[in-house]
C-alpha positions as a Markdown table, in Angstrom:
| # | Residue | x | y | z |
|---|---|---|---|---|
| 1 | Met | -0.1 | -271.3 | 90.7 |
| 2 | Asn | -0.6 | -273.6 | 89.2 |
| 3 | Asn | 0.8 | -273.1 | 85.0 |
| 4 | Arg | -0.2 | -276.2 | 83.2 |
| 5 | Ala | -4.0 | -274.8 | 83.6 |
| 6 | Ile | -5.8 | -272.4 | 85.1 |
| 7 | Val | -5.5 | -272.3 | 88.9 |
| 8 | Lys | -7.4 | -270.6 | 90.8 |
| 9 | Leu | -6.4 | -269.2 | 94.5 |
| 10 | Val | -8.5 | -269.7 | 97.3 |
| 11 | Val | -8.1 | -267.7 | 100.4 |
| 12 | Val | -8.8 | -268.6 | 103.4 |
| 13 | Ile | -8.5 | -265.3 | 104.7 |
| 14 | Ala | -9.7 | -262.5 | 102.7 |
| 15 | Val | -6.1 | -261.6 | 101.1 |
| 16 | Val | -7.0 | -263.8 | 97.5 |
| 17 | Thr | -7.2 | -260.0 | 95.4 |
| 18 | Ser | -3.7 | -259.4 | 96.1 |
| 19 | Thr | -2.4 | -263.1 | 95.7 |
| 20 | Met | -4.5 | -263.2 | 91.9 |
| 21 | Arg | -2.5 | -260.0 | 91.1 |
| 22 | Leu | 0.4 | -263.4 | 90.3 |
| 23 | Phe | -1.9 | -264.3 | 87.1 |
| 24 | Ala | -2.8 | -261.5 | 85.8 |
| 25 | Ala | -1.0 | -260.2 | 82.3 |
| 26 | Pro | -0.9 | -261.9 | 79.4 |
| 27 | Gln | 3.0 | -262.1 | 77.9 |
| 28 | Thr | 3.5 | -264.5 | 75.2 |
| 29 | Gln | 6.5 | -265.3 | 72.7 |
| 30 | Ser | 5.4 | -263.1 | 70.2 |
| 31 | Gln | 4.4 | -259.5 | 72.2 |
| 32 | Arg | 7.5 | -259.6 | 74.4 |
| 33 | Val | 7.3 | -255.8 | 75.3 |
| 34 | Pro | 6.0 | -255.1 | 79.3 |
| 35 | Gly | 2.3 | -253.2 | 78.6 |
| 36 | Pro | 1.0 | -251.5 | 81.2 |
| 37 | Asp | -0.7 | -254.4 | 82.4 |
| 38 | Thr | 2.2 | -256.5 | 82.9 |
| 39 | Pro | 2.5 | -256.9 | 86.6 |
| 40 | Ser | 6.1 | -256.6 | 88.0 |
| 41 | Ile | 7.8 | -259.0 | 89.8 |
| 42 | Ile | 9.0 | -256.2 | 92.0 |
| 43 | Ser | 6.3 | -257.1 | 94.3 |
| 44 | Asp | 5.4 | -259.6 | 97.0 |
| 45 | Gln | 2.1 | -259.7 | 96.6 |
| 46 | Pro | 1.4 | -262.4 | 95.4 |
| 47 | Met | 3.8 | -264.5 | 98.5 |
| 48 | Pro | 1.8 | -265.9 | 100.7 |
| 49 | Lys | 1.3 | -264.5 | 104.2 |
| 50 | Leu | 1.9 | -266.5 | 107.4 |
| 51 | Ser | 0.1 | -264.8 | 110.5 |
| 52 | Gly | -2.5 | -262.6 | 111.4 |
| 53 | Ser | -2.4 | -259.3 | 113.0 |
| 54 | Ala | -3.2 | -256.6 | 116.4 |
| 55 | Gln | -3.1 | -253.2 | 117.1 |
| 56 | Leu | -1.9 | -251.8 | 120.1 |
| 57 | Ile | -1.3 | -248.4 | 119.7 |
| 58 | Phe | -3.8 | -248.3 | 122.1 |
| 59 | Asp | -4.4 | -250.5 | 125.3 |
| 60 | Ser | -8.4 | -250.0 | 125.8 |
| 61 | Thr | -8.2 | -251.1 | 129.0 |
| 62 | Thr | -6.1 | -248.3 | 130.7 |
| 63 | Ala | -7.1 | -246.2 | 128.0 |
| 64 | Arg | -3.6 | -245.7 | 127.6 |
| 65 | Val | -1.2 | -245.8 | 124.9 |
| 66 | Trp | 1.7 | -248.3 | 124.3 |
| 67 | Cys | 3.9 | -245.6 | 124.5 |
| 68 | Thr | 7.5 | -244.0 | 126.3 |
| 69 | Pro | 7.4 | -241.5 | 128.2 |
| 70 | Asp | 5.2 | -244.0 | 130.9 |
| 71 | Pro | 9.4 | -244.5 | 133.1 |
| 72 | Arg | 9.5 | -246.6 | 136.0 |
| 73 | Asn | 12.5 | -245.6 | 137.8 |
| 74 | Phe | 13.2 | -249.3 | 139.3 |
| 75 | Leu | 16.2 | -249.7 | 142.5 |
| 76 | Asp | 17.3 | -252.9 | 141.6 |
| 77 | Ser | 17.3 | -253.1 | 137.9 |
| 78 | Asp | 17.6 | -251.0 | 134.7 |
| 79 | Val | 14.4 | -250.9 | 133.1 |
| 80 | Arg | 13.1 | -247.9 | 133.4 |
| 81 | Trp | 9.7 | -249.2 | 131.0 |
| 82 | Phe | 8.0 | -251.8 | 129.7 |
| 83 | Lys | 4.8 | -254.0 | 128.3 |
| 84 | Ser | 3.4 | -257.6 | 128.3 |
| 85 | His | 0.9 | -259.0 | 126.5 |
| 86 | Thr | -0.6 | -262.4 | 126.2 |
| 87 | His | -2.7 | -263.0 | 122.6 |
| 88 | Thr | -6.0 | -264.6 | 123.2 |
| 89 | Ser | -5.6 | -268.3 | 121.7 |
| 90 | Asp | -2.8 | -270.4 | 121.4 |
| 91 | Val | -0.5 | -269.9 | 118.4 |
| 92 | Gly | 3.0 | -271.0 | 117.8 |
| 93 | Trp | 4.9 | -267.1 | 117.4 |
| 94 | Val | 4.5 | -263.7 | 117.6 |
| 95 | Lys | 6.7 | -260.5 | 116.5 |
| 96 | Val | 6.3 | -257.1 | 118.2 |
| 97 | His | 6.2 | -254.0 | 116.0 |
| 98 | Leu | 8.6 | -251.1 | 117.5 |
| 99 | Thr | 8.7 | -247.8 | 116.6 |
| 100 | Ile | 11.0 | -245.3 | 118.0 |
| 101 | Gly | 10.4 | -241.0 | 116.8 |
| 102 | Asn | 13.6 | -238.2 | 118.7 |
| 103 | Asp | 15.7 | -240.3 | 119.5 |
| 104 | Asp | 18.5 | -237.6 | 120.7 |
| 105 | Ser | 19.1 | -238.7 | 124.5 |
| 106 | Pro | 22.3 | -238.4 | 125.7 |
| 107 | Asn | 22.5 | -241.7 | 127.1 |
| 108 | Gly | 22.6 | -245.7 | 125.6 |
| 109 | Trp | 19.6 | -248.0 | 125.8 |
| 110 | Ala | 18.5 | -251.4 | 124.3 |
| 111 | Val | 15.0 | -252.8 | 124.0 |
| 112 | Val | 15.4 | -256.3 | 125.4 |
| 113 | Val | 12.4 | -258.7 | 124.4 |
| 114 | Arg | 11.2 | -262.0 | 126.3 |
| 115 | Asp | 8.9 | -264.4 | 125.6 |
| 116 | Gly | 6.0 | -265.2 | 128.2 |
| 117 | Thr | 8.3 | -267.3 | 130.9 |
| 118 | Gly | 10.9 | -264.6 | 130.4 |
| 119 | Asn | 13.3 | -265.8 | 128.8 |
| 120 | Gln | 15.3 | -263.2 | 126.3 |
| 121 | Val | 14.6 | -263.7 | 122.5 |
| 122 | Asp | 16.3 | -260.6 | 120.5 |
| 123 | Ser | 17.4 | -257.1 | 121.8 |
| 124 | Leu | 18.1 | -253.8 | 120.3 |
| 125 | Glu | 19.0 | -250.6 | 119.8 |
| 126 | Gly | 18.9 | -247.7 | 117.9 |
| 127 | Ser | 20.1 | -249.0 | 114.5 |
| 128 | Asp | 18.3 | -252.1 | 114.4 |
| 129 | Phe | 14.9 | -249.3 | 114.0 |
| 130 | Gln | 16.2 | -249.1 | 110.1 |
| 131 | Ile | 12.8 | -249.4 | 108.4 |
| 132 | Ser | 11.0 | -245.7 | 107.3 |
| 133 | Ser | 7.6 | -245.2 | 108.7 |
| 134 | Thr | 4.8 | -242.8 | 109.6 |
| 135 | Asp | 2.4 | -241.7 | 112.9 |
| 136 | Ala | -0.7 | -241.8 | 112.4 |
| 137 | Gln | -1.7 | -239.7 | 113.6 |
| 138 | Ser | 0.6 | -236.9 | 114.0 |
| 139 | His | 1.7 | -237.7 | 111.2 |
| 140 | Gln | 5.8 | -237.0 | 112.2 |
| 141 | Pro | 8.3 | -239.4 | 110.6 |
| 142 | Leu | 8.9 | -242.2 | 112.6 |
| 143 | Leu | 11.9 | -245.3 | 112.2 |
| 144 | Glu | 10.3 | -249.0 | 112.7 |
| 145 | Ala | 11.9 | -252.6 | 113.7 |
| 146 | Ile | 10.4 | -255.6 | 114.0 |
| 147 | Thr | 11.3 | -258.3 | 116.3 |
| 148 | Gln | 12.5 | -261.6 | 116.3 |
| 149 | Arg | 9.6 | -264.6 | 116.1 |
| 150 | Ile | 8.7 | -264.5 | 120.2 |
| 151 | Ser | 8.1 | -269.1 | 120.3 |
| 152 | Gly | 4.4 | -269.3 | 122.4 |
| 153 | Asn | 1.6 | -266.3 | 122.5 |
| 154 | Gly | 2.9 | -264.0 | 125.0 |
| 155 | Phe | 5.6 | -261.5 | 124.9 |
| 156 | Arg | 7.5 | -258.6 | 126.9 |
| 157 | Ile | 9.1 | -255.6 | 125.9 |
| 158 | Glu | 11.8 | -253.3 | 128.6 |
| 159 | Leu | 13.3 | -250.7 | 127.8 |
| 160 | His | 17.0 | -250.9 | 129.3 |
| 161 | Ala | 19.3 | -248.1 | 130.0 |
| 162 | Ala | 21.3 | -246.5 | 132.7 |
| 163 | Asn | 19.1 | -243.5 | 132.6 |
| 164 | Ile | 15.5 | -242.7 | 131.9 |
| 165 | Pro | 16.0 | -241.3 | 128.2 |
| 166 | Ala | 13.2 | -238.8 | 128.6 |
| 167 | Lys | 13.3 | -237.4 | 125.0 |
| 168 | Leu | 13.3 | -241.3 | 123.4 |
| 169 | Lys | 9.7 | -241.9 | 122.4 |
| 170 | Leu | 9.2 | -246.0 | 121.9 |
| 171 | Cys | 5.9 | -247.2 | 121.1 |
| 172 | Val | 4.6 | -250.6 | 120.7 |
| 173 | Arg | 2.5 | -250.3 | 118.0 |
| 174 | Ser | 0.8 | -254.0 | 116.5 |
| 175 | Tyr | 2.2 | -257.3 | 116.5 |
| 176 | Glu | 2.0 | -260.0 | 114.2 |
| 177 | Tyr | 0.5 | -263.6 | 115.3 |
| 178 | Glu | 1.1 | -267.3 | 113.4 |
| 179 | Ser | -1.5 | -268.1 | 111.4 |
| 180 | Asp | -3.1 | -271.6 | 110.3 |
| 181 | Thr | -6.3 | -269.5 | 108.6 |
| 182 | Ser | -3.7 | -267.8 | 106.2 |
| 183 | His | -2.6 | -270.3 | 104.2 |
| 184 | Ile | -3.1 | -270.8 | 100.5 |
| 185 | Glu | -5.0 | -273.4 | 99.0 |
| 186 | Val | -5.0 | -274.2 | 95.0 |
| 187 | Lys | -8.0 | -275.5 | 93.3 |
| 188 | Glu | -8.5 | -277.0 | 90.3 |
| 189 | Val | -10.6 | -274.9 | 88.0 |
| 190 | Thr | -10.6 | -277.2 | 84.5 |
| 191 | His | -10.1 | -280.6 | 84.2 |
| 192 | Lys | -6.5 | -281.0 | 85.2 |
| 193 | Lys | -4.9 | -281.0 | 88.8 |
| 194 | Asp | -1.5 | -279.6 | 90.4 |
| 195 | Leu | 1.2 | -282.3 | 89.6 |
| 196 | Arg | 3.4 | -281.7 | 92.3 |
| 197 | Thr | 3.8 | -283.9 | 95.3 |
| 198 | Phe | 5.5 | -283.3 | 99.0 |
| 199 | Val | 8.8 | -284.5 | 98.8 |
| 200 | Gln | 9.5 | -288.6 | 99.7 |
| 201 | Lys | 12.9 | -289.5 | 101.2 |
| 202 | Thr | 12.9 | -292.9 | 99.0 |
| 203 | Asp | 12.2 | -290.6 | 95.6 |
| 204 | Ala | 15.0 | -291.2 | 93.6 |
| 205 | Asn | 16.1 | -287.1 | 92.2 |
| 206 | Tyr | 15.8 | -286.8 | 96.9 |
| 207 | Gly | 18.6 | -285.3 | 96.5 |
| 208 | Phe | 18.9 | -282.8 | 93.7 |
| 209 | Gly | 16.1 | -281.5 | 96.5 |
| 210 | Arg | 18.6 | -280.8 | 99.3 |
| 211 | Pro | 19.8 | -277.5 | 98.2 |
| 212 | Val | 16.3 | -276.0 | 98.5 |
| 213 | Ala | 15.0 | -274.0 | 101.4 |
| 214 | Ala | 12.1 | -272.2 | 102.5 |
| 215 | Val | 13.0 | -268.8 | 103.5 |
| 216 | Tyr | 11.1 | -266.7 | 105.7 |
| 217 | Phe | 11.2 | -262.3 | 105.9 |
| 218 | Pro | 8.9 | -259.2 | 106.1 |
| 219 | Ser | 7.8 | -258.1 | 103.4 |
| 220 | Ala | 9.1 | -254.7 | 102.0 |
| 221 | Ser | 5.3 | -253.9 | 102.0 |
| 222 | Thr | 3.3 | -255.1 | 104.3 |
| 223 | Lys | 6.7 | -255.8 | 107.1 |
| 224 | Lys | 4.5 | -258.6 | 108.0 |
| 225 | Glu | 5.9 | -262.4 | 108.2 |
| 226 | Ile | 5.9 | -263.7 | 104.0 |
| 227 | Ser | 7.6 | -266.0 | 102.6 |
| 228 | Cys | 9.4 | -267.6 | 99.0 |
| 229 | Thr | 11.7 | -270.5 | 98.4 |
| 230 | Gly | 16.1 | -270.6 | 97.8 |
| 231 | Phe | 18.6 | -272.6 | 97.3 |
| 232 | Ala | 22.6 | -273.1 | 98.4 |
| 233 | Val | 25.3 | -272.3 | 95.7 |
| 234 | Thr | 28.4 | -272.6 | 98.2 |
| 235 | Asp | 28.9 | -273.2 | 102.0 |
| 236 | Thr | 27.6 | -270.1 | 102.6 |
| 237 | Leu | 25.9 | -268.4 | 99.6 |
| 238 | Phe | 22.2 | -268.5 | 99.8 |
| 239 | Ile | 20.0 | -267.6 | 96.4 |
| 240 | Thr | 16.1 | -266.1 | 96.4 |
| 241 | Asn | 14.6 | -263.4 | 93.7 |
| 242 | Tyr | 14.8 | -260.2 | 94.6 |
| 243 | His | 11.1 | -259.1 | 95.1 |
| 244 | Cys | 11.2 | -261.7 | 97.7 |
| 245 | Ile | 14.7 | -259.7 | 100.0 |
| 246 | Ser | 15.6 | -256.4 | 98.4 |
| 247 | Ala | 16.1 | -254.5 | 101.1 |
| 248 | Ala | 18.7 | -254.4 | 104.5 |
| 249 | Trp | 16.3 | -254.2 | 106.9 |
| 250 | Gln | 14.4 | -257.5 | 105.8 |
| 251 | Ile | 17.0 | -259.4 | 106.6 |
| 252 | Arg | 17.6 | -258.7 | 111.2 |
| 253 | Thr | 14.4 | -261.1 | 111.0 |
| 254 | Ala | 14.7 | -263.3 | 108.1 |
| 255 | Phe | 16.1 | -267.5 | 107.5 |
| 256 | Val | 15.4 | -270.4 | 105.8 |
| 257 | Arg | 14.9 | -273.6 | 107.5 |
| 258 | Phe | 16.3 | -276.6 | 105.5 |
| 259 | Asn | 14.9 | -280.1 | 105.3 |
| 260 | Phe | 11.2 | -279.0 | 106.0 |
| 261 | Glu | 9.4 | -282.2 | 104.6 |
| 262 | Leu | 6.8 | -284.2 | 104.5 |
| 263 | Asn | 9.4 | -286.7 | 105.9 |
| 264 | Ala | 12.8 | -286.1 | 105.9 |
| 265 | Ala | 15.7 | -287.5 | 105.4 |
| 266 | Asp | 17.9 | -285.8 | 108.1 |
| 267 | Pro | 16.5 | -283.4 | 110.6 |
| 268 | Val | 15.3 | -279.3 | 110.1 |
| 269 | Phe | 17.7 | -277.1 | 110.9 |
| 270 | Glu | 17.6 | -273.7 | 110.5 |
| 271 | Arg | 20.3 | -270.5 | 109.3 |
| 272 | Lys | 20.1 | -267.4 | 109.4 |
| 273 | Phe | 21.4 | -264.2 | 107.4 |
| 274 | Val | 24.1 | -261.7 | 107.9 |
| 275 | Gly | 24.3 | -259.4 | 104.4 |
| 276 | Phe | 24.2 | -259.4 | 100.7 |
| 277 | Ala | 26.8 | -261.0 | 98.7 |
| 278 | Met | 26.6 | -258.5 | 96.1 |
| 279 | Pro | 24.2 | -255.5 | 95.3 |
| 280 | Pro | 20.8 | -257.3 | 94.9 |
| 281 | Asn | 20.0 | -257.5 | 91.3 |
| 282 | Ala | 16.5 | -255.7 | 90.0 |
| 283 | Thr | 16.6 | -256.4 | 86.9 |
| 284 | Leu | 17.2 | -260.0 | 86.9 |
| 285 | Asp | 15.6 | -259.8 | 90.2 |
| 286 | Phe | 17.8 | -262.5 | 91.8 |
| 287 | Thr | 19.6 | -261.8 | 95.2 |
| 288 | Val | 22.1 | -263.6 | 96.8 |
| 289 | Leu | 22.9 | -263.1 | 101.0 |
| 290 | Arg | 25.5 | -264.9 | 102.9 |
| 291 | Leu | 24.5 | -266.8 | 105.7 |
| 292 | Asn | 25.6 | -266.5 | 109.2 |
| 293 | Ser | 27.3 | -270.1 | 109.2 |
| 294 | Ala | 28.1 | -273.3 | 106.7 |
| 295 | Ile | 26.3 | -276.0 | 105.5 |
| 296 | Gln | 27.2 | -279.1 | 104.1 |
| 297 | Ser | 27.8 | -280.0 | 100.6 |
| 298 | Pro | 24.9 | -282.5 | 100.4 |
| 299 | Tyr | 22.6 | -278.8 | 100.9 |
| 300 | Ile | 25.1 | -276.9 | 97.9 |
| 301 | Ala | 22.6 | -277.0 | 94.4 |
| 302 | Lys | 26.0 | -277.2 | 91.1 |
| 303 | Leu | 25.5 | -274.4 | 88.8 |
| 304 | Gln | 26.1 | -274.9 | 85.2 |
| 305 | Pro | 24.5 | -273.7 | 81.6 |
| 306 | Glu | 23.7 | -276.4 | 79.7 |
| 307 | Pro | 22.0 | -275.9 | 76.3 |
| 308 | Leu | 18.5 | -275.1 | 76.4 |
| 309 | Thr | 16.0 | -277.2 | 74.2 |
| 310 | Val | 11.5 | -276.9 | 74.1 |
| 311 | Asn | 10.7 | -279.8 | 76.1 |
| 312 | Lys | 13.5 | -280.5 | 77.8 |
| 313 | Gln | 12.6 | -282.4 | 80.9 |
| 314 | Leu | 12.6 | -280.4 | 84.4 |
| 315 | Val | 12.5 | -280.3 | 88.2 |
| 316 | Leu | 11.1 | -277.6 | 90.4 |
| 317 | Phe | 11.8 | -278.1 | 94.0 |
| 318 | Gln | 9.8 | -275.2 | 96.4 |
| 319 | His | 7.8 | -274.9 | 99.9 |
| 320 | Pro | 4.1 | -273.1 | 98.2 |
| 321 | Asp | 2.9 | -271.0 | 100.4 |
| 322 | Gly | 5.4 | -271.5 | 103.4 |
| 323 | Leu | 5.3 | -274.8 | 103.4 |
| 324 | Arg | 6.2 | -277.8 | 103.4 |
| 325 | Lys | 8.4 | -279.0 | 100.9 |
| 326 | Lys | 7.0 | -279.7 | 97.8 |
| 327 | Val | 8.3 | -281.0 | 94.0 |
| 328 | Ala | 7.3 | -281.3 | 90.2 |
| 329 | Ser | 7.8 | -283.5 | 87.8 |
| 330 | Ser | 5.4 | -284.8 | 85.7 |
| 331 | Gly | 4.7 | -282.2 | 82.4 |
| 332 | Cys | 7.7 | -280.5 | 83.9 |
| 333 | Gln | 9.1 | -279.0 | 81.2 |
| 334 | Ile | 11.0 | -276.3 | 78.8 |
| 335 | Asp | 7.2 | -274.5 | 76.7 |
| 336 | Val | 10.2 | -271.4 | 75.3 |
| 337 | Val | 13.1 | -271.5 | 75.3 |
| 338 | Asp | 13.8 | -267.9 | 74.5 |
| 339 | Gly | 12.0 | -265.3 | 75.8 |
| 340 | Ala | 11.3 | -261.5 | 78.0 |
| 341 | Gly | 11.6 | -262.0 | 81.5 |
| 342 | Gln | 10.8 | -258.7 | 83.4 |
| 343 | Thr | 12.4 | -256.3 | 80.4 |
| 344 | Pro | 12.6 | -256.9 | 77.2 |
| 345 | Ser | 15.3 | -258.0 | 77.4 |
| 346 | His | 15.3 | -261.8 | 76.5 |
| 347 | Thr | 16.4 | -263.3 | 80.2 |
| 348 | Asp | 14.1 | -266.3 | 80.9 |
| 349 | Phe | 12.9 | -268.9 | 79.6 |
| 350 | Tyr | 8.8 | -270.3 | 80.0 |
| 351 | His | 7.9 | -273.3 | 81.5 |
| 352 | Ser | 5.2 | -275.1 | 82.5 |
| 353 | Cys | 6.1 | -277.1 | 86.0 |
| 354 | Asp | 3.6 | -276.8 | 88.6 |
| 355 | Ser | 4.1 | -274.0 | 91.3 |
| 356 | Ser | 2.4 | -271.3 | 93.6 |
| 357 | Gly | 2.4 | -268.6 | 95.9 |
| 358 | Gly | 6.3 | -269.5 | 97.7 |
| 359 | Ser | 7.7 | -270.8 | 94.7 |
| 360 | Ser | 9.5 | -268.4 | 94.3 |
| 361 | Gly | 13.2 | -269.1 | 94.0 |
| 362 | Ser | 12.9 | -272.2 | 93.3 |
| 363 | Pro | 16.3 | -273.3 | 91.6 |
| 364 | Val | 15.0 | -274.8 | 88.0 |
| 365 | Met | 17.1 | -278.1 | 87.9 |
| 366 | Asp | 17.4 | -280.9 | 85.2 |
| 367 | Pro | 16.0 | -284.0 | 86.7 |
| 368 | Thr | 18.7 | -286.9 | 86.1 |
| 369 | Ser | 21.7 | -284.6 | 87.4 |
| 370 | Gly | 19.8 | -282.2 | 89.8 |
| 371 | Ile | 22.3 | -279.2 | 87.8 |
| 372 | Val | 20.6 | -275.7 | 88.3 |
| 373 | Val | 19.5 | -274.8 | 84.9 |
| 374 | Gly | 17.3 | -271.7 | 86.2 |
| 375 | Val | 15.7 | -270.5 | 89.0 |
| 376 | His | 11.7 | -269.9 | 88.8 |
| 377 | His | 10.6 | -266.1 | 89.5 |
| 378 | Leu | 7.8 | -265.0 | 87.9 |
| 379 | Gly | 4.7 | -266.1 | 86.0 |
| 380 | Thr | 2.3 | -265.4 | 83.4 |
| 381 | Tyr | -0.9 | -265.8 | 81.2 |
| 382 | Asp | -0.6 | -267.0 | 77.6 |
| 383 | Pro | -4.5 | -266.8 | 75.6 |
| 384 | Asp | -2.2 | -267.8 | 72.1 |
| 385 | Ser | -2.1 | -271.4 | 74.3 |
| 386 | Gln | -4.6 | -269.9 | 77.2 |
| 387 | Ser | -2.8 | -271.6 | 80.0 |
| 388 | Tyr | 0.2 | -270.5 | 81.8 |
| 389 | His | 3.3 | -270.3 | 81.6 |
| 390 | Asn | 5.8 | -269.6 | 84.9 |
| 391 | Leu | 9.7 | -267.8 | 83.6 |
| 392 | Ala | 13.0 | -268.7 | 84.8 |
| 393 | Leu | 15.9 | -267.1 | 84.5 |
| 394 | Ser | 18.8 | -267.9 | 82.6 |
| 395 | Ile | 21.1 | -269.6 | 84.8 |
| 396 | Gln | 24.1 | -268.2 | 82.4 |
| 397 | Leu | 22.8 | -264.9 | 82.6 |
| 398 | Leu | 23.1 | -264.6 | 86.2 |
| 399 | Ile | 26.6 | -266.5 | 86.0 |
| 400 | Asn | 27.2 | -263.5 | 83.9 |
| 401 | Asn | 25.7 | -260.9 | 85.9 |
| 402 | Leu | 27.6 | -262.3 | 89.5 |
| 403 | Thr | 30.6 | -259.9 | 90.7 |
| 404 | Pro | 33.8 | -261.0 | 90.6 |
| 405 | Asp | 34.2 | -262.9 | 94.4 |
| 406 | Val | 31.1 | -263.8 | 94.3 |
| 407 | Leu | 32.0 | -266.6 | 91.0 |
| 408 | Gln | 35.2 | -267.5 | 92.6 |
| 409 | Glu | 33.5 | -268.5 | 95.3 |
| 410 | Val | 30.8 | -270.6 | 93.6 |
| 411 | Gln | 33.4 | -272.3 | 91.2 |
| 412 | Lys | 35.3 | -274.1 | 94.1 |
| 413 | Phe | 31.3 | -276.1 | 94.2 |
| 414 | Ser | 30.2 | -275.4 | 90.7 |
| 415 | Thr | 32.6 | -276.2 | 87.3 |
| 416 | Ile | 31.6 | -273.2 | 85.9 |
| 417 | Thr | 34.1 | -273.0 | 82.6 |
| 418 | Thr | 35.5 | -269.5 | 81.4 |
| 419 | Ala | 33.8 | -270.7 | 78.0 |
| 420 | Ser | 30.4 | -270.1 | 80.2 |
| 421 | Gln | 31.1 | -267.5 | 81.6 |
């Protein structure tokens, strides 16, 4: 979404309708109460889709479904069942969607996931199947799990058990595959242009953007991989939007990618999540997650409430469409200081920094200090000015709604006084 101009999102594949919901509803300074057509921020529809999908519940070659029971007893192994598959073209990665039905087997079992060369990349037990699902044919309840990314275009799913779990029904339902054609492109439809540029290590404020990372995770609705943006606030705490990650099952395969830039000063590195640091906040649309290992100080953003005024200059580092880091600084400023967010409460400020799908969760920063003054999360159309506005949650409200233990951790890295709390 280009918020200084009316932006048209052109999707190379057919995701135009869902993407355009980001631009759906008017909300002006004088009309702050959301109406029936106001888009909910608790929605992942505008986010970029990063994969294609192939169904595998029925194998047309062998005319057999991809489910147990079909036990194969190997005298030299505990592998009781397996399925292998190779995608028809070269892709960077695949992710397999599995389901279980009856799981009252008295014996333990595990699902081992291997890539096309036989290397193990994942292992799942019954407790990892947390997504409620339904069988399309029998309408029976199922539990679903998604594997980690598997490099390459092939995979093998193995059911391991000391004894055959006869009552367990494990199915390979589908798989996702990396799709370069599923990214969105920003197209100008007026005389104004997309003012973002790729981040360069020679930029004067390059260091301010280092805490900003791309976040990849399964969609809460489609379960397919999509992306947002987020930023670290301590060596292990990471903030993004609630409408990006809000369910425990999303965390298992979610990860963040730092230094994902056109020509980064340092190598790309990734972190996974171990859980929520505090309950996700639906009202204010933010989530605080715990990284699986610590990061260094250059990648930690500083929080400090600052006075907000109309026309105050801003900078917005982001990973639009799941791509390399971009920055919006030209024309990036506060338009309205006191505005409504998801609720009628005045939780947000309006800003005019260019962004698009996948920019959700980006920190809105002071361009002179790098201090985070807000968290970008929503865009609305203002019919009075005939332009789009981005909305950002005030950092003061985010700080006020941190749990005491999380706030104490953040205070070790940011100077947040008692008065500002």
